[in-house]
C-alpha positions in Angstrom: -3.7 -42.2 14.9 -3.3 -46.1 15.2 -2.4 -45.5 18.9 -5.4 -43.3 19.3 -7.7 -45.7 17.9 -6.4 -48.5 19.9 -6.9 -46.4 23.1 -10.8 -46.8 22.7 -12.4 -49.9 24.1 -13.8 -52.2 21.5 -17.2 -52.0 22.9 -17.4 -47.9 22.5 -18.6 -46.8 19.3 -16.9 -43.9 17.3 -19.1 -40.7 17.1 -20.5 -40.4 13.5 -19.1 -38.3 10.8 -21.9 -35.9 11.1 -21.5 -35.4 14.7 -17.7 -34.8 14.3 -18.3 -32.4 11.7 -20.9 -30.4 13.8 -18.5 -30.5 16.7 -15.8 -29.1 14.5 -17.8 -26.3 13.4 -18.7 -25.5 17.1 -15.3 -25.6 18.2 -13.9 -23.5 15.3 -16.9 -20.8 15.7 -16.3 -20.3 19.4 -12.5 -20.0 19.0 -12.2 -18.0 15.8 -15.0 -15.6 15.0 -15.7 -16.2 11.6 -17.7 -13.5 9.4 -19.9 -14.6 6.5 -19.8 -12.8 3.3 -21.7 -13.6 0.0 -19.9 -13.8 -3.3 -20.6 -14.6 -6.9 -19.6 -18.2 -8.4 -19.1 -19.4 -11.9 -18.1 -22.8 -13.2 -16.9 -23.8 -16.8 -19.2 -26.3 -18.3 -19.3 -28.3 -21.7 -17.0 -28.8 -24.2 -16.5 -25.3 -25.1 -15.8 -24.5 -21.3 -18.4 -21.9 -21.1 -18.8 -20.0 -17.8 -21.9 -20.9 -16.0 -23.3 -18.7 -13.4 -24.2 -20.6 -10.2 -26.2 -19.0 -7.1 -24.3 -17.0 -4.8 -22.4 -18.7 -2.1 -21.7 -17.7 1.6 -18.0 -17.9 2.5 -16.5 -17.4 5.9 -13.5 -15.2 6.6 -11.3 -14.0 9.4 -10.2 -10.2 9.5 -6.7 -9.6 10.0 -7.6 -7.6 13.1 -8.9 -10.7 14.9 -5.6 -12.6 14.2 -3.9 -9.4 15.6 -6.0 -9.6 18.9 -5.6 -13.4 19.2 -1.8 -13.2 18.7 -1.2 -10.4 21.1 -3.5 -12.1 23.8 -1.4 -15.1 23.9 2.3 -14.9 25.5 3.9 -17.5 22.9 2.6 -15.4 19.8 2.9 -11.9 21.4 6.8 -12.5 22.1 7.9 -12.5 18.5 6.5 -9.0 18.1 8.9 -7.7 20.7 11.9 -9.7 19.4 14.7 -7.6 17.7 16.3 -10.7 15.8 19.8 -9.9 14.5 19.3 -6.1 14.3 22.6 -5.7 16.1 24.2 -6.8 13.0 22.6 -4.3 10.7 23.6 -0.7 9.7 21.6 2.2 8.2 23.1 1.2 4.7 22.7 -2.7 5.2 19.7 -3.4 7.5 19.6 -6.9 9.1 15.7 -6.9 9.9 12.8 -5.4 8.2 12.0 -2.9 10.7 15.6 -1.4 10.1 14.8 -0.5 6.5 13.8 2.8 5.1 10.2 1.4 4.0 9.8 0.7 7.9 11.5 3.7 9.6 10.6 6.5 6.9 8.0 5.2 4.7 6.8 8.6 4.0 10.3 9.1 2.0 9.1 6.5 -0.5 5.9 8.6 -1.3 6.0 10.1 -4.8 4.6 13.3 -3.1 7.8 13.9 -1.6 10.0 14.2 -4.5 9.9 14.4 -8.1 12.3 14.3 -11.3 12.8 17.1 -13.6 15.3 16.3 -16.6 18.5 15.3 -14.8 17.6 16.4 -11.3 15.8 15.0 -8.4 14.1 17.5 -6.4 13.4 16.4 -2.7 11.1 18.5 -0.3 13.5 21.3 1.2 15.7 21.5 -1.8 16.6 24.9 -3.2 16.2 25.6 -6.9 16.7 28.4 -9.4 13.3 29.2 -11.0 13.2 31.0 -14.5 10.0 32.5 -15.9 11.7 34.1 -18.7 15.2 35.6 -19.6 14.9 38.5 -17.3 13.1 36.9 -14.3 15.0 34.3 -12.2 14.9 33.7 -8.6 16.0 31.3 -5.8 13.1 29.0 -4.2 12.6 26.3 -1.8 10.5 23.5 -2.4 7.7 23.1 0.1 5.5 20.4 -1.5 4.5 18.4 -4.6 1.0 16.8 -5.6 -0.7 15.3 -8.5 -2.9 17.5 -10.9 -6.5 16.4 -10.8 -7.6 18.6 -13.7 -6.9 18.5 -17.3 -7.6 16.1 -20.1 -7.5 12.4 -20.2 -6.0 10.6 -23.4 -4.2 7.6 -24.1 -2.0 9.2 -26.8 1.7 9.4 -26.1 2.9 12.6 -24.6 5.3 13.4 -27.4 2.5 14.1 -29.7 1.1 16.8 -27.5 2.0 20.4 -27.1 4.1 21.5 -23.9 1.1 23.5 -22.8 -1.4 20.5 -22.9 -2.7 20.0 -19.5 -3.3 16.3 -18.5 -4.7 14.7 -15.4 -1.5 13.5 -13.6 0.9 16.3 -14.1 3.3 17.0 -11.3 2.6 20.1 -9.2 5.1 22.0 -7.0 4.8 24.8 -4.5 7.7 27.0 -4.0 8.8 29.7 -1.7 11.0 32.3 -3.0 13.8 33.2 -0.9 14.4 36.6 0.6 15.9 39.4 -1.4 13.6 38.7 -4.6 11.0 41.1 -5.8 8.7 40.0 -8.6 8.3 42.1 -11.7 4.8 43.6 -12.4 4.3 41.0 -15.2 4.5 38.0 -12.7 3.4 39.6 -9.5 -0.3 37.8 -9.9 1.4 34.6 -9.6 2.7 35.2 -6.2 0.8 34.9 -3.0 1.2 37.4 -0.2 3.8 34.8 1.4 5.7 35.1 -2.1 5.0 31.5 -2.8 4.5 30.2 -6.5 2.9 27.1 -8.0 4.4 25.3 -11.1 3.0 22.8 -13.0 5.2 20.2 -14.9 3.4 18.6 -18.0 4.4 15.3 -19.4 5.3 16.9 -22.7 8.2 18.7 -20.9 6.4 22.1 -20.4 6.4 24.2 -17.3 3.6 26.5 -16.4 2.8 28.9 -13.5 -0.8 29.6 -12.1 -2.2 33.0 -11.5 -3.4 33.6 -8.0 -5.0 37.2 -8.7 -6.8 38.9 -11.6 -4.4 41.0 -13.9 -4.3 42.4 -17.3 -2.2 39.5 -19.1 -3.4 36.5 -16.4 -6.9 35.4 -15.4 -7.2 34.1 -12.1 -6.5 30.4 -11.8 -5.1 30.4 -15.3 -1.8 28.7 -16.4 1.0 30.8 -18.3 3.8 28.8 -19.9 7.6 29.9 -18.7 9.5 30.8 -21.8 13.0 30.5 -20.1 15.4 27.8 -21.8 15.8 26.2 -18.4 12.8 27.0 -16.2 14.3 24.9 -13.3 17.6 23.9 -12.1 18.6 22.5 -8.8 20.8 24.8 -6.7 21.2 22.8 -3.3 20.0 19.4 -2.4 18.0 18.9 0.8 19.6 18.2 4.0 20.2 14.6 4.5 17.8 12.7 6.9 19.0 11.2 10.2 20.7 7.8 9.7 20.4 6.6 13.2 18.6 3.3 13.4 15.5 3.7 15.8 14.5 0.9 18.4 11.9 -1.4 17.1 8.4 -0.4 17.8 6.5 -3.7 18.5 3.1 -1.7 18.2 3.6 -0.7 14.5 2.8 -3.9 12.4 3.4 -4.4 8.8 1.6 -7.3 7.1 1.7 -8.7 3.8 -1.1 -10.6 1.9 -0.6 -13.8 0.1 -3.1 -15.4 -2.4 -3.0 -18.3 -4.8 -5.6 -19.0 -7.6 -4.9 -22.6 -8.4 -8.6 -23.4 -8.2 -9.9 -26.9 -9.0 -13.1 -26.5 -10.8 -14.4 -30.1 -10.5 -17.4 -30.2 -8.0 -16.2 -33.5 -6.6 -12.8 -32.1 -5.2 -12.0 -29.3 -2.9 -10.8 -25.9 -4.0 -7.2 -25.2 -3.6 -7.8 -21.5 -3.9 -6.8 -19.7 -0.4 -5.7 -16.3 0.8 -3.3 -15.6 3.6 -1.6 -13.0 5.6 1.8 -12.5 7.2 3.5 -10.3 9.7 6.3 -8.8 7.7 7.6 -6.6 10.6 8.7 -9.9 12.6 12.5 -10.9 12.5 13.7 -13.2 9.9 13.6 -16.5 12.2 10.0 -15.8 13.5 8.7 -14.8 9.9 8.2 -18.4 8.7 5.7 -18.9 11.5 3.6 -15.8 11.1 1.2 -16.8 8.0 -2.5 -16.6 9.1 -5.5 -18.0 7.0 -8.0 -15.5 5.9 -10.4 -17.3 3.8 -10.7 -20.3 1.4 -12.8 -20.3 -1.5 -15.0 -23.1 -3.0 -14.7 -23.9 -6.8 -15.5 -21.0 -8.9 -16.1 -18.4 -6.2 -14.9 -14.7 -6.8 -12.6 -13.3 -4.0 -13.4 -9.6 -4.8 -16.1 -9.2 -2.2 -14.1 -10.9 0.7 -10.7 -9.0 -0.3 -12.6 -5.6 -0.1 -13.6 -6.7 3.6 -10.0 -7.7 4.3 -8.6 -4.4 3.1 -11.3 -2.3 4.6 -10.4 -3.8 8.0 -6.7 -3.1 7.4 -7.2 0.7 6.4 -9.4 0.9 9.5 -6.8 -0.6 11.7 -4.2 1.7 10.2 -6.1 5.0 10.5 -8.0 4.5 13.8 -5.5 2.0 15.4 -6.3 -1.3 17.0 -6.9 -1.7 20.7 -5.5 -5.1 22.0 -4.1 -6.8 25.1 -0.5 -7.5 25.1 0.3 -10.5 27.2 3.9 -9.9 26.8 3.8 -6.7 28.6 0.5 -7.5 30.4 -1.1 -4.2 29.4 -3.7 -2.7 27.0 -2.2 -1.0 23.9 -3.1 0.5 20.5 -1.4 -1.0 17.6 -1.0 0.6 14.0 -1.1 -1.6 11.0 0.5 -1.0 7.7 0.0 -3.0 4.6 3.5 -3.4 3.1 3.2 -6.2 0.1 0.7 -8.3 -1.7 1.7 -11.5 -3.5 -0.6 -13.5 -5.7 0.0 -16.7 -7.7 -1.8 -17.3 -10.8 -2.2 -20.6 -12.8 -0.2 -21.0 -16.1 -0.7 -23.6 -18.8 2.4 -25.2 -20.5 2.0 -25.9 -24.2 4.3 -28.0 -26.3 4.6 -28.4 -30.2 6.9 -30.2 -32.5 
């Protein structure tokens, strides 16, 4: 800084602070397209530290998609997306880079819709299980899909105090396909579709119910009936193991992480330390330290909810529709997919000491 000051002639005047600030704002706006967003603001005042509502403040933020466009458009920042790092040292059991992990190679495997637990069994999509309606009706079936029940009662009481037939929102639902050779009896025939598929519901109280897809004497359509067998579901054969071959890195599937700290300075004479940032998790370990990008900074007392909603909407749109960018590394236009991998937020803590 001293050398820069001495490089000017003594007769030349320094620009004013106001002009330097305007020049900086103009350069920042021309380089990074900032977007304004209004948010609420509250500050503690008085001895009781009561919260005082202030007028809404306008905060500028940078969408993650703009960072991606800028990083792919420059050769220096686009090269890390194609780097494989230490991937040669990794295996399927012990991956060396993030893109070799199960979360990156097969993120759907970690979805709760692909498996569920029943007593001591873990049932994955494609496994074979023994389904018993009662002591006289049992058959082998293959698990096709699982879902979460949207209907039922909503209560905060423990499931141990409820009946096994109590339907609650959030119960597990599984669709099974009966294997060839089974003919359902007349009593349970309305519970099977023409493709011999049956839907079971597992309550949080331990009960297992089956839905009727057709009207019958003992069953109303879309009604649930409890299974009376001692062991309604038993795992017979696990699903076939998935491929363990590590696929090559796809530079156009980007995993990002969000970081935020709420160490906010409430004094108006000082600046706020509250900032929100994003990083590229899918980069190799040696390049990940240089992947943090600022999203927005908040003035004292400003709420981040409105701006976080804009950031998440931008990420969801880039994940579903894709983001068209120019890749300076390959010198061609490409479409990238963005997946949100992790969110880390720090909160202030006050330490208290007593004798």
